[in-house]
DOLUM-234487 format. One line per 10 residues: number of its first residue (from 1); for each residue y, x, z of N, C-alpha, C. Coordinates in Angstrom, 2 decimals. Atoms other than C-alpha are relative to their C-alpha. Layout:
NUM) Y,X,Z,Y,X,Z,Y,X,Z | ...
// end
This chain:
1) 0.48,-0.92,1.03,3.97,-12.61,-7.30,1.13,0.30,-0.97 | -1.03,-0.36,0.96,6.31,-10.71,-9.60,-0.47,-0.32,-1.41 | 0.30,0.25,1.41,6.49,-11.76,-13.22,-0.10,1.31,-0.74 | 0.08,-1.16,0.89,5.47,-9.23,-15.83,0.53,-0.44,-1.35 | -0.62,0.57,1.19,7.88,-9.94,-18.66,-0.51,0.62,-1.27 | 0.25,-0.60,1.31,6.92,-9.52,-22.29,1.32,0.44,-0.59 | -1.25,-0.48,0.58,9.73,-7.30,-23.55,-0.11,-0.14,-1.50 | 0.13,0.28,1.42,10.14,-8.76,-27.02,0.64,1.10,-0.82 | -0.41,-1.05,0.94,11.67,-6.93,-29.93,0.97,0.98,0.60 | -0.81,-0.94,-0.77,14.32,-5.43,-27.72,0.58,-0.71,1.18
11) -0.75,0.19,-1.22,17.00,-6.39,-25.20,-0.82,0.12,1.27 | 0.74,-0.21,-1.22,15.39,-4.84,-22.17,0.68,-0.67,1.17 | -0.66,0.71,-1.08,18.01,-6.49,-20.03,-0.62,-1.37,0.19 | 0.63,1.31,-0.10,16.44,-9.85,-20.81,-1.39,0.12,0.59 | 1.34,-0.21,-0.56,13.00,-8.49,-20.00,0.09,0.26,1.48 | -0.14,-0.33,-1.41,14.14,-7.04,-16.73,0.45,-1.20,0.81 | -0.47,1.18,-0.68,15.85,-10.29,-15.85,-1.14,-0.80,0.59 | 1.11,0.80,-0.47,12.53,-12.08,-15.54,-0.73,0.65,1.16 | 0.66,-0.68,-1.10,11.21,-9.44,-13.17,0.67,-0.33,1.31 | -0.69,0.12,-1.26,13.88,-9.70,-10.54,0.24,-1.43,0.42
21) -0.19,1.38,-0.39,14.29,-13.46,-10.66,-1.11,-0.47,0.93 | 1.11,0.43,-0.84,10.94,-13.68,-8.90,0.00,0.68,1.37 | -0.05,-0.71,-1.27,11.96,-11.42,-6.00,0.17,-1.00,1.14 | -0.08,0.91,-1.13,11.39,-13.21,-2.70,0.31,0.78,1.27 | -0.30,-0.68,-1.25,12.78,-12.35,0.73,-1.09,-0.21,1.02 | 0.85,0.25,-1.16,10.82,-11.94,3.91,0.75,-0.96,0.91 | -0.65,0.96,-0.86,11.58,-14.96,6.09,-0.03,0.49,1.43 | -0.11,-0.51,-1.35,12.82,-13.99,9.52,1.14,-0.71,0.70 | -1.07,0.62,-0.78,15.20,-15.04,12.26,1.22,0.89,-0.04 | -1.26,-0.72,-0.12,18.82,-14.01,11.97,0.38,0.81,-1.21
31) -0.56,-0.79,1.08,21.05,-12.45,9.34,1.33,0.55,0.48 | -1.29,-0.59,-0.29,23.93,-10.05,9.86,1.02,-0.59,-0.96 | -0.98,0.66,0.86,26.95,-12.00,8.57,1.23,0.86,-0.25 | -1.10,-0.91,0.31,29.27,-9.00,8.47,-0.06,0.36,-1.47 | 0.01,-0.28,1.44,30.31,-8.49,4.87,-0.14,1.48,-0.25 | 0.07,-1.42,0.35,29.63,-5.19,3.08,1.35,0.68,0.11 | -1.33,-0.59,-0.09,33.39,-4.64,2.92,0.39,0.26,1.45 | -0.29,-0.19,-1.41,33.73,-5.14,6.67,-0.80,1.15,0.58 | 0.81,-1.13,-0.46,30.87,-2.74,7.29,0.62,1.32,-0.40 | -0.59,-1.25,0.48,32.55,-0.11,5.15,1.25,0.33,0.79
41) -1.21,-0.23,-0.77,35.85,-0.56,7.01,-0.33,0.48,1.41 | 0.40,-0.43,-1.34,34.07,-0.23,10.34,-0.46,1.45,0.00 | 0.46,-1.38,0.08,32.41,2.98,9.22,1.15,0.96,-0.19 | -1.14,-0.87,0.27,35.67,4.41,7.89,0.89,0.12,1.23 | -0.88,-0.01,-1.16,37.46,3.49,11.12,-0.61,0.67,1.21 | 0.64,-0.65,-1.14,35.00,5.27,13.38,0.67,1.32,0.33 | -0.65,-1.24,-0.42,36.48,8.11,15.44,-0.96,1.17,0.02 | 0.99,-1.07,-0.07,33.24,10.06,15.41,-0.66,0.17,-1.34 | 0.68,-0.29,1.26,31.50,11.75,12.51,-1.39,-0.63,0.04 | 1.30,0.65,0.08,28.43,9.82,11.40,-0.85,0.74,-1.01
51) 0.89,-0.72,0.90,25.51,11.68,9.89,-0.59,-0.97,-1.01 | 0.65,0.81,1.00,23.72,10.46,6.81,-1.19,-0.72,0.63 | 1.12,0.73,-0.58,21.18,7.74,7.66,-1.34,0.63,-0.39 | 1.34,-0.52,0.26,17.57,8.82,7.92,-0.79,-1.01,-0.82 | 0.85,0.91,0.75,14.79,7.34,5.82,-0.45,-1.16,0.87 | 0.41,1.07,-0.91,13.66,5.37,8.86,1.11,-1.02,0.16 | -1.13,0.91,-0.14,17.13,3.93,9.31,0.23,-0.82,-1.27 | -0.18,0.72,1.26,17.39,3.05,5.63,-1.07,-1.06,-0.20 | 1.06,1.00,0.11,14.02,1.30,5.74,0.29,-1.20,0.90 | -0.33,1.08,-0.92,15.11,-0.69,8.77,1.16,-0.83,-0.54
61) -1.13,0.70,0.62,18.41,-1.53,7.08,-0.47,-0.88,-1.15 | 0.50,0.76,1.15,16.55,-2.64,3.98,-0.78,-1.23,0.45 | 0.74,1.15,-0.52,14.24,-4.88,6.01,0.97,-1.07,0.51 | -0.94,0.96,-0.58,17.15,-6.46,7.87,0.79,-0.75,-1.07 | -0.85,0.59,1.04,19.08,-7.12,4.68,-0.77,-0.71,-1.11 | 0.79,0.81,0.94,16.23,-8.87,2.87,-0.70,-1.14,0.74 | 0.59,1.07,-0.80,15.52,-11.47,5.55,0.96,-1.18,0.09 | -0.75,1.24,-0.17,16.66,-15.07,5.77,-0.83,-0.99,0.81 | 0.72,1.08,-0.69,15.77,-18.12,7.82,0.78,-1.29,-0.16 | -0.67,1.29,-0.05,16.57,-21.78,8.04,0.58,-0.46,-1.32
71) -0.64,0.60,1.17,18.98,-23.43,5.64,0.31,1.03,-1.08 | -0.32,-1.02,0.99,19.96,-20.16,3.98,-1.24,0.39,-0.82 | 1.24,-0.29,0.73,16.35,-19.40,3.11,-0.32,-1.12,-0.99 | 0.22,1.12,0.91,16.09,-22.87,1.61,0.94,0.05,-1.19 | -0.97,-0.14,1.09,19.24,-22.27,-0.42,-0.48,1.03,-1.01 | 0.49,-1.05,0.90,17.75,-19.07,-1.81,-1.18,-0.49,-0.82 | 1.17,0.52,0.72,14.47,-20.77,-2.68,0.43,-1.01,-1.07 | -0.49,0.97,0.98,16.36,-23.58,-4.42,0.67,0.70,-1.17 | -0.68,-0.76,1.07,18.48,-21.09,-6.36,-1.01,0.63,-0.94 | 1.03,-0.62,0.84,15.37,-19.30,-7.59,-0.69,-1.04,-0.88
81) 0.65,1.06,0.79,13.69,-22.53,-8.67,0.94,-0.52,-1.09 | -0.98,0.49,0.96,16.87,-23.67,-10.39,0.16,0.97,-1.16 | -0.11,-1.00,1.06,17.19,-20.41,-12.31,-1.25,0.01,-0.86 | 1.26,0.00,0.76,13.52,-20.49,-13.29,-0.09,-1.21,-0.92 | 0.01,1.21,0.82,14.06,-24.02,-14.63,1.02,0.07,-1.14 | -0.94,-0.20,1.09,16.84,-22.69,-16.86,1.41,-0.49,0.25 | -1.36,0.47,-0.31,19.87,-24.22,-15.13,0.76,1.14,0.67 | -0.60,-1.21,-0.55,21.69,-20.93,-14.72,1.35,-0.26,0.66 | -1.30,0.29,-0.62,25.10,-22.44,-13.94,-0.17,-0.52,1.42 | 0.25,0.53,-1.34,23.74,-24.40,-11.00,-0.55,1.09,0.92
91) 0.55,-1.11,-0.80,21.76,-21.37,-9.81,1.11,0.97,0.39 | -1.10,-0.90,-0.31,24.88,-19.22,-10.03,0.86,-0.55,1.13 | -0.77,0.61,-1.09,26.77,-21.67,-7.83,-0.71,0.15,1.34 | 0.76,-0.15,-1.25,23.99,-21.54,-5.25,0.04,1.43,0.50 | -0.08,-1.40,-0.43,23.98,-17.74,-5.23,1.40,0.34,0.50 | -1.35,-0.23,-0.50,27.76,-17.76,-4.83,0.14,-0.51,1.43 | -0.02,0.54,-1.35,27.35,-19.98,-1.78,-0.74,0.92,0.96 | 0.82,-0.84,-0.86,24.64,-17.73,-0.39,0.68,1.32,0.32 | -0.73,-1.25,-0.24,26.73,-14.59,-0.79,1.08,-0.22,1.06 | -1.01,0.31,-1.02,29.46,-16.29,1.27,-0.64,-0.21,1.36
101) 0.65,0.34,-1.26,27.02,-17.51,3.92,-0.74,1.18,0.62 | 0.81,-1.14,-0.47,24.88,-14.35,4.18,0.37,1.23,-0.81 | -0.51,-1.07,0.86,26.93,-11.46,2.75,-0.80,1.29,0.03 | 0.83,-1.21,-0.03,24.37,-8.84,3.74,-1.40,-0.23,-0.56 | 1.32,0.31,0.55,21.41,-10.52,2.03,-0.09,0.55,-1.42 | 0.01,-0.74,1.27,20.64,-8.10,-0.79,-0.53,-0.80,-1.18 | 0.52,0.72,1.17,18.48,-10.38,-3.00,0.96,-1.03,-0.59 | -0.98,0.93,0.56,21.37,-12.84,-3.35,0.83,0.69,-1.07 | -0.81,-0.75,0.97,23.35,-10.14,-5.15,-0.82,0.36,-1.24 | 0.79,-0.43,1.16,20.52,-8.87,-7.33,-0.39,-1.17,-0.89
111) 0.35,1.17,0.80,19.47,-12.36,-8.40,1.22,-0.61,-0.67 | -1.22,0.46,0.66,23.06,-13.38,-9.05,0.32,0.90,-1.18 | -0.25,-0.94,1.09,23.40,-10.25,-11.15,-0.83,-0.33,-1.23 | 0.86,0.35,1.14,20.47,-11.35,-13.29,0.61,-1.12,-0.84 | -0.64,1.10,0.72,22.30,-14.55,-14.17,1.25,0.49,-0.72 | -1.20,-0.55,0.64,25.50,-12.64,-14.88,-0.36,0.78,-1.26 | 0.48,-0.70,1.20,23.52,-10.46,-17.30,-0.25,-1.01,-1.12 | 0.29,1.03,1.00,22.30,-13.58,-19.08,1.27,-0.61,-0.57 | -1.29,0.53,0.45,25.93,-14.68,-19.34,0.85,1.07,-0.69 | -0.73,-1.07,0.65,26.97,-11.33,-20.80,1.07,0.63,0.86
121) -1.00,-0.56,-0.92,29.04,-10.42,-17.73,-0.57,1.27,0.63 | 0.71,-1.20,-0.40,27.64,-6.92,-17.51,0.69,0.75,1.13 | -0.71,-0.74,-1.04,30.35,-5.32,-15.39,-0.16,-0.68,1.36 | 0.20,0.73,-1.25,30.14,-8.06,-12.75,-1.44,0.14,0.49 | 1.40,-0.16,-0.37,26.36,-7.80,-12.82,-0.25,1.38,0.60 | 0.20,-1.35,-0.52,26.47,-4.05,-12.32,0.54,0.12,1.42 | -0.57,-0.03,-1.34,28.73,-4.52,-9.29,-0.95,-0.65,1.00 | 0.95,0.66,-0.90,26.22,-6.95,-7.77,-1.26,0.84,0.21 | 1.15,-0.89,-0.17,23.32,-4.58,-8.44,0.35,1.15,0.94 | -0.45,-1.07,-0.89,25.32,-1.82,-6.75,-0.05,-0.46,1.45
131) -0.03,0.53,-1.36,25.83,-4.00,-3.69,-1.40,-0.20,0.54 | 1.38,0.23,-0.43,22.18,-4.98,-3.54,-0.68,1.30,0.40 | 0.64,-1.28,-0.29,21.04,-1.36,-3.64,0.65,0.69,1.19 | -0.64,-0.57,-1.19,23.60,-0.33,-1.03,-0.52,-0.67,1.27 | 0.48,0.74,-1.16,22.36,-3.05,1.30,-1.47,0.26,0.29 | 1.46,-0.14,-0.18,18.62,-2.50,0.74,-0.54,1.07,-0.93 | 0.40,-1.07,0.93,18.05,0.90,-0.89,-1.49,0.28,-0.02 | 1.43,-0.30,-0.07,14.43,1.15,0.25,-0.85,-1.25,0.12 | 0.80,1.21,0.06,13.31,-2.43,-0.13,-1.16,0.20,-0.97 | 1.17,-0.17,0.87,9.90,-2.77,-1.75,0.30,-0.39,-1.45
141) -0.38,0.39,1.36,11.59,-4.37,-4.77,1.23,0.73,-0.51 | -1.18,-0.75,0.46,14.40,-1.82,-5.08,-0.22,0.55,-1.41 | 0.29,-0.51,1.34,12.65,-0.43,-8.16,0.38,-1.01,-1.08 | -0.35,1.05,0.96,13.18,-3.79,-9.88,1.51,0.00,-0.24 | -1.46,0.02,0.13,16.91,-3.66,-9.17,0.47,1.20,-0.81 | -0.36,-1.18,0.81,17.08,-0.13,-10.58,-0.31,-0.23,-1.48 | 0.32,0.31,1.40,15.32,-1.29,-13.76,1.06,-0.92,-0.59 | -0.98,0.96,0.51,17.72,-4.21,-14.10,1.38,0.62,-0.17 | -1.30,-0.65,0.15,20.79,-2.12,-13.44,-0.02,0.99,-1.16 | 0.12,-0.89,1.14,19.52,0.45,-15.91,0.09,-0.74,-1.31
151) -0.08,0.82,1.21,19.05,-2.27,-18.51,1.43,-0.45,-0.25 | -1.40,0.42,0.13,22.59,-3.42,-17.81,0.87,1.14,-0.50 | -0.73,-1.17,0.51,23.97,0.08,-18.25,-0.27,0.20,-1.49 | 0.34,-0.19,1.41,22.12,0.27,-21.56,0.74,-1.02,-0.86 | -0.73,1.03,0.73,23.65,-3.02,-22.68,1.49,0.31,-0.08 | -1.41,-0.39,-0.02,27.05,-1.58,-21.74,0.26,1.28,-0.80 | -0.15,-1.19,0.82,26.40,1.48,-23.89,-0.08,1.31,0.75 | 0.10,-1.23,-0.80,25.81,3.98,-21.08,-1.47,0.36,0.19 | 1.43,-0.32,-0.04,22.33,5.29,-21.86,-0.31,1.06,1.05 | 0.23,-1.04,-1.00,22.73,8.29,-19.55,-0.16,-0.61,1.39
161) 0.12,0.67,-1.29,23.35,6.09,-16.51,-1.26,-0.86,0.04 | 1.22,0.80,0.07,20.53,3.82,-17.66,-1.22,0.85,0.30 | 1.14,-0.89,-0.22,18.14,6.76,-17.70,-0.09,0.41,1.47 | 0.00,-0.34,-1.42,19.18,7.75,-14.17,-0.69,-1.10,0.81 | 0.61,1.11,-0.74,18.23,4.29,-12.91,-1.48,-0.12,-0.31 | 1.41,0.09,0.34,14.95,4.24,-14.81,-0.80,1.12,0.66 | 0.69,-1.10,-0.67,14.06,7.63,-13.35,-0.21,-0.30,1.49 | 0.17,0.39,-1.41,14.69,6.34,-9.82,-1.08,-1.07,0.12 | 1.04,1.02,-0.02,12.57,3.28,-10.59,-1.38,0.62,-0.14 | 1.27,-0.69,0.18,9.82,5.61,-11.75,-0.42,0.72,1.27
171) 0.31,-0.66,-1.27,10.05,7.60,-8.51,-0.52,-1.01,1.02 | 0.37,1.02,-0.98,9.73,4.38,-6.52,-1.29,-0.73,-0.37 | 1.08,0.87,0.43,7.10,2.61,-8.62,-1.09,0.70,-0.79 | 0.99,-0.71,0.79,5.26,5.27,-10.60,-0.07,-0.54,-1.42 | 0.17,0.36,1.41,3.84,4.46,-14.04,-0.21,-1.50,-0.21 | 0.08,1.44,0.21,4.33,0.72,-13.78,0.40,-0.33,-1.44 | -0.31,0.29,1.41,4.30,-0.80,-17.30,1.44,-0.45,-0.24 | -1.38,0.44,0.18,7.67,-2.48,-16.78,0.96,1.17,0.04 | -0.86,-1.19,-0.09,9.28,0.79,-15.72,-0.15,0.85,-1.24 | 0.25,-0.90,1.12,7.64,2.79,-18.48,0.55,-0.56,-1.32
181) -0.48,0.57,1.27,8.47,0.37,-21.31,1.52,-0.04,-0.05 | -1.46,0.01,-0.03,12.07,0.05,-20.18,0.59,1.40,-0.12 | -0.52,-1.37,0.14,12.55,3.79,-19.79,-0.21,0.50,-1.43 | 0.24,-0.38,1.39,10.99,4.29,-23.22,1.11,-0.53,-0.90 | -1.08,0.57,0.81,13.62,1.96,-24.68,1.29,0.78,0.16 | -1.19,-0.85,-0.21,16.34,4.11,-23.10,-0.14,1.29,-0.78 | 0.22,-1.23,0.76,14.79,7.23,-24.60,0.21,-0.23,-1.50 | -0.25,0.31,1.41,14.89,5.50,-27.98,1.49,0.10,-0.33 | -1.44,-0.02,0.23,18.64,5.00,-27.71,0.53,1.43,0.03 | -0.41,-1.40,-0.10,18.99,8.66,-26.73,-0.58,0.85,-1.12
191) 0.61,-0.75,1.10,16.95,9.67,-29.78,-1.10,0.94,0.44 | 1.08,-0.85,-0.52,14.24,11.25,-27.61,-1.32,-0.72,-0.27 | 1.12,0.81,0.46,11.38,9.80,-29.59,-1.32,0.41,0.63 | 1.26,-0.44,-0.61,8.57,11.94,-28.15,-0.09,-0.48,1.44 | -0.02,0.52,-1.37,9.63,10.98,-24.62,-0.28,-1.50,0.00 | 0.23,1.44,0.10,9.72,7.34,-25.67,-1.47,-0.30,-0.26 | 1.41,0.21,0.31,6.24,7.58,-27.15,-0.87,0.23,1.23 | 0.79,-0.28,-1.21,4.85,9.14,-23.97,0.11,-1.14,1.01 | -0.16,1.09,-0.96,6.34,6.40,-21.82,-0.66,-1.29,-0.49 | 0.68,1.19,0.53,5.12,3.64,-24.12,-1.51,0.11,0.19
201) 1.44,-0.19,-0.18,1.63,5.13,-23.97,-0.42,-0.30,1.43 | 0.31,0.28,-1.40,1.75,4.93,-20.17,0.13,-1.49,0.32 | -0.21,1.43,-0.24,2.92,1.32,-20.38,-1.11,-0.87,-0.58 | 1.03,0.80,0.67,0.03,0.20,-22.58,-1.16,-0.31,0.93 | 1.25,0.40,-0.63,-2.89,-1.71,-21.14,-0.88,-0.52,-1.12 | 0.78,0.23,1.22,-5.68,-1.81,-23.71,-0.37,-1.46,-0.21 | 0.41,1.40,0.15,-6.70,-5.41,-23.00,1.15,-0.98,0.20 | -1.17,0.84,-0.24,-3.16,-6.72,-22.56,1.07,0.32,-1.04 | -0.94,-0.27,1.09,-1.37,-6.58,-25.91,1.29,-0.76,0.25 | -1.31,0.60,-0.23,2.35,-7.24,-25.52,0.91,0.24,-1.20
211) -0.90,-0.20,1.14,5.16,-7.66,-28.07,0.72,1.34,0.01 | -0.71,-1.28,-0.01,6.82,-4.45,-26.86,-0.79,1.11,-0.69 | 0.78,-0.99,0.74,3.97,-2.60,-28.54,0.61,0.26,-1.38 | -0.68,-0.22,1.28,5.99,-3.10,-31.74,0.97,1.17,0.11 | -0.96,-1.09,-0.17,8.61,-0.75,-30.35,-0.73,1.33,0.09 | 0.82,-1.21,-0.05,5.92,1.78,-29.57,-0.41,0.40,-1.41 | 0.41,-0.29,1.37,4.65,1.51,-33.15,1.16,0.54,-0.83 | -1.16,-0.47,0.77,8.15,1.95,-34.57,0.43,1.39,0.44 | -0.28,-1.36,-0.46,8.69,5.01,-32.38,-0.98,0.99,-0.64 | 0.99,-0.83,0.69,5.46,6.43,-33.79,0.38,0.20,-1.47
221) -0.40,-0.08,1.40,6.67,5.63,-37.30,1.20,0.94,-0.17 | -1.15,-0.89,0.04,9.94,7.41,-36.57,-0.43,1.46,0.00 | 0.52,-1.37,-0.09,7.87,10.53,-35.81,-1.07,0.25,-1.05 | 0.90,-0.19,1.15,5.93,10.15,-39.09,-1.48,-0.17,0.35 | 1.38,0.28,-0.38,2.78,8.83,-37.41,-0.34,-1.42,-0.44 | 0.16,1.35,0.54,2.24,5.88,-39.71,-1.39,-0.57,0.22 | 1.36,0.49,-0.23,-1.53,5.67,-39.25,-0.11,-0.60,1.39 | 0.04,0.50,-1.37,-1.19,5.31,-35.49,0.87,-1.24,0.15 | -0.90,1.15,-0.07,1.74,2.93,-35.93,-0.67,-1.26,-0.55 | 0.63,1.15,0.63,-0.23,0.66,-38.24,-1.13,-0.56,0.86
231) 1.08,0.45,-0.87,-3.18,0.53,-35.86,0.54,-0.85,1.15 | -0.62,0.77,-1.08,-0.90,-0.65,-33.05,0.51,-1.34,-0.52 | -0.56,1.23,0.56,0.83,-3.20,-35.27,-1.08,-1.03,-0.33 | 1.09,0.92,0.31,-2.48,-4.70,-36.38,-0.47,-0.73,1.26 | 0.42,0.64,-1.25,-3.39,-5.36,-32.75,1.04,-1.04,0.45 | -1.04,0.96,-0.36,-0.03,-7.03,-32.13,-0.08,-1.23,-0.91 | 0.10,1.11,0.95,-0.44,-9.15,-35.28,-1.17,-0.91,0.33 | 1.17,0.80,-0.37,-3.88,-10.28,-34.12,0.29,-0.85,1.23 | -0.32,0.71,-1.24,-2.47,-11.28,-30.74,1.13,-1.01,-0.20 | -1.17,0.86,0.24,0.81,-12.80,-32.01,0.17,-0.20,-1.51
241) -0.01,0.11,1.47,0.15,-13.90,-35.62,1.28,-0.59,-0.57 | -1.22,0.60,0.53,3.41,-15.83,-35.94,1.26,0.76,0.33 | -1.14,-0.79,-0.45,5.67,-13.05,-34.69,0.61,0.72,-1.20 | -0.63,-0.55,1.19,8.09,-12.20,-37.50,0.13,1.52,0.03 | -0.27,-1.44,-0.09,8.90,-8.71,-36.22,-1.21,0.84,-0.39 | 1.18,-0.81,0.28,5.32,-7.51,-36.51,-0.30,0.00,-1.49 | 0.24,0.05,1.45,5.00,-8.68,-40.12,1.01,0.88,-0.74 | -1.01,-0.87,0.62,8.26,-6.96,-41.04,-0.36,1.46,0.22 | 0.35,-1.38,-0.31,7.16,-3.78,-39.29,-1.21,0.46,-0.82 | 1.17,-0.37,0.80,3.77,-3.81,-41.01,0.36,0.15,-1.47
251) -0.41,-0.08,1.40,5.43,-4.44,-44.37,0.65,1.34,-0.31 | -0.68,-1.26,0.29,7.65,-1.38,-44.07,-0.93,1.20,0.13 | 0.97,-1.10,-0.12,4.77,0.83,-42.91,-0.88,0.05,-1.25 | 0.80,0.03,1.24,2.62,-0.31,-45.84,0.81,0.53,-1.18 | -0.86,-0.47,1.10,5.53,0.29,-48.20,0.13,1.52,0.04 | -0.12,-1.45,-0.14,5.96,3.80,-46.83,-1.27,0.71,-0.43 | 1.29,-0.58,0.38,2.26,4.40,-47.47,-0.37,-0.32,-1.45 | 0.18,0.34,1.42,2.66,3.19,-51.08,-1.03,-1.10,-0.24 | 0.89,1.16,0.17,0.47,0.15,-50.45,0.91,-1.22,-0.21 | -1.02,0.99,0.27,2.92,-2.17,-52.13,-0.53,-1.43,0.05
261) 0.59,1.35,-0.05,0.55,-5.14,-52.42,-0.08,-0.49,1.44 | 0.10,0.37,-1.42,-0.10,-5.11,-48.66,1.39,-0.25,0.58 | -1.37,0.18,-0.48,3.63,-4.73,-48.03,0.53,-1.38,-0.39 | -0.46,1.31,0.45,4.38,-7.82,-50.10,-0.73,-1.13,0.73 | 0.76,1.02,-0.73,1.61,-9.76,-48.36,0.58,-0.22,1.39 | -0.59,0.12,-1.34,3.06,-9.00,-44.94,1.39,-0.62,-0.07 | -1.35,0.55,0.12,6.57,-9.78,-46.12,-0.04,-1.51,-0.25 | 0.11,1.43,0.29,5.43,-13.17,-47.39,-0.29,-0.82,1.25 | 0.29,0.70,-1.25,4.38,-14.03,-43.82,1.24,-0.15,0.89 | -1.24,0.08,-0.78,7.97,-13.65,-42.54,0.70,-1.31,-0.33
271) -0.59,1.31,0.31,9.51,-17.10,-42.16,1.53,0.01,-0.02 | -1.46,-0.10,0.11,13.13,-15.87,-41.90,0.34,1.34,-0.65 | -0.16,-1.31,0.63,13.24,-13.02,-44.41,1.45,0.44,-0.13 | -1.40,-0.38,0.17,17.02,-13.14,-44.95,0.56,0.67,1.25 | -0.46,-0.58,-1.25,17.59,-12.34,-41.30,-0.38,1.47,0.08 | 0.49,-1.38,-0.08,15.50,-9.18,-41.56,0.45,0.85,-1.19 | -0.59,-0.77,1.10,17.23,-8.18,-44.78,1.45,0.37,0.31 | -1.35,-0.33,-0.45,20.44,-7.76,-42.80,-0.04,1.30,0.80 | 0.07,-1.32,-0.64,20.93,-4.11,-41.90,0.63,-0.01,1.39 | -0.66,0.04,-1.30,23.32,-4.86,-39.06,-0.90,-0.65,1.05
281) 0.91,0.67,-0.93,20.80,-7.23,-37.47,-1.08,0.97,0.47 | 1.06,-0.94,-0.36,18.08,-4.58,-37.56,0.53,1.13,0.87 | -0.54,-1.16,-0.70,20.33,-1.80,-36.35,0.62,-0.36,1.35 | -0.76,0.32,-1.20,22.50,-3.56,-33.76,-0.69,-1.01,0.91 | 0.66,1.01,-0.81,20.44,-6.54,-32.62,-1.41,0.43,0.39 | 1.36,-0.43,-0.29,16.87,-5.34,-32.94,-0.06,1.45,0.45 | -0.07,-1.43,-0.36,17.88,-1.69,-32.49,-1.24,0.75,-0.47 | 1.15,-0.69,0.57,15.13,-0.48,-34.77,0.36,1.45,-0.32 | -0.25,-1.42,0.26,14.76,3.27,-35.32,0.53,0.23,-1.42 | -0.62,-0.27,1.31,16.63,4.87,-38.25,-0.99,0.02,-1.16
291) 0.95,-0.11,1.12,13.52,5.61,-40.31,-0.52,-1.38,-0.40 | 0.47,1.35,0.31,12.33,2.01,-40.06,1.04,-0.75,-0.82 | -1.07,0.68,0.73,15.70,0.68,-41.20,0.14,0.57,-1.41 | -0.11,-0.64,1.32,15.88,3.21,-44.04,-1.15,-0.43,-0.92 | 1.16,0.38,0.82,12.36,2.37,-45.24,0.10,-1.45,-0.45 | -0.13,1.41,0.37,13.01,-1.35,-45.13,1.11,-0.19,-1.03 | -1.06,0.06,1.00,16.21,-0.78,-47.07,-0.53,0.38,-1.39 | 0.61,-0.39,1.28,14.21,0.99,-49.77,-0.88,-1.11,-0.56 | 0.92,1.07,0.40,11.77,-1.91,-49.82,0.74,-1.27,-0.42 | -0.62,1.31,0.21,14.16,-4.86,-49.66,1.48,0.07,-0.38
301) -1.43,-0.13,0.35,17.63,-3.47,-50.52,0.86,-0.82,0.96 | -0.63,0.76,-1.07,19.20,-4.59,-47.25,1.47,-0.29,-0.26 | -1.42,0.35,-0.01,22.51,-6.37,-46.96,0.65,0.72,1.17 | -0.59,-0.76,-1.11,24.75,-4.01,-44.91,0.75,-0.86,0.99 | -0.75,0.88,-0.88,26.64,-6.95,-43.43,-0.91,-1.00,0.72
// end
């Protein structure tokens, strides 16, 4: 079963990480041990022109490159358990071994990439995601890899490339909440607030309140929809009463609505107020919308550093 990550206040890369770590291969007999580089050399050295592969061929390729058996399958299972337990260094070593042993096994690359993202090695992670998608472009979990690579592009500052990946994930998976919430976050960075709002709306499940709803509320606030924003924030606060971000968000919305007493009440519930009085933290770490940061600055006189 795939995990459905709660995308907290931001970093969608971290949210996407939890999705792909649960990807499992189909167990089968035999793995092509020819490396991707050797395959490319063989194709380039062919004397005859080769047409583009058909969808049927790509599906077959994807099936073949997501299968393992025997000791290699056990290594992959151990790597996944190790990563889930939080020992990322040990898991990374296991994935390195697996890439050497089964160089055409796509999930080894995508799962190794997830760990590289957690280590801040975005360029190396992107290369592994590229390899995974080249090996298994039509795997049933290819949409997950596109989401993760898109999140990585976003962390690297390339929102345009991130959007391309999120759009492909949407084509493959439809209005899946993970796809929609992650694409909405990309639209935020691009300043396309109405697009972000539409995607967040598609990601919502009325009986499944998630922390990412805060980002939806802040996008609404950015578009001067404070009533709708406050309604969303109240539901998040009811579900996650100790979540600092929601109290800060509610405080700034109340302040904007001139309900200063309510704003102070919400602010008093924040257990690390100095952190949220740092403009750089809000802008660069939390990546809150401009109007939210400006309003909070009016309320709390933020420290720019």
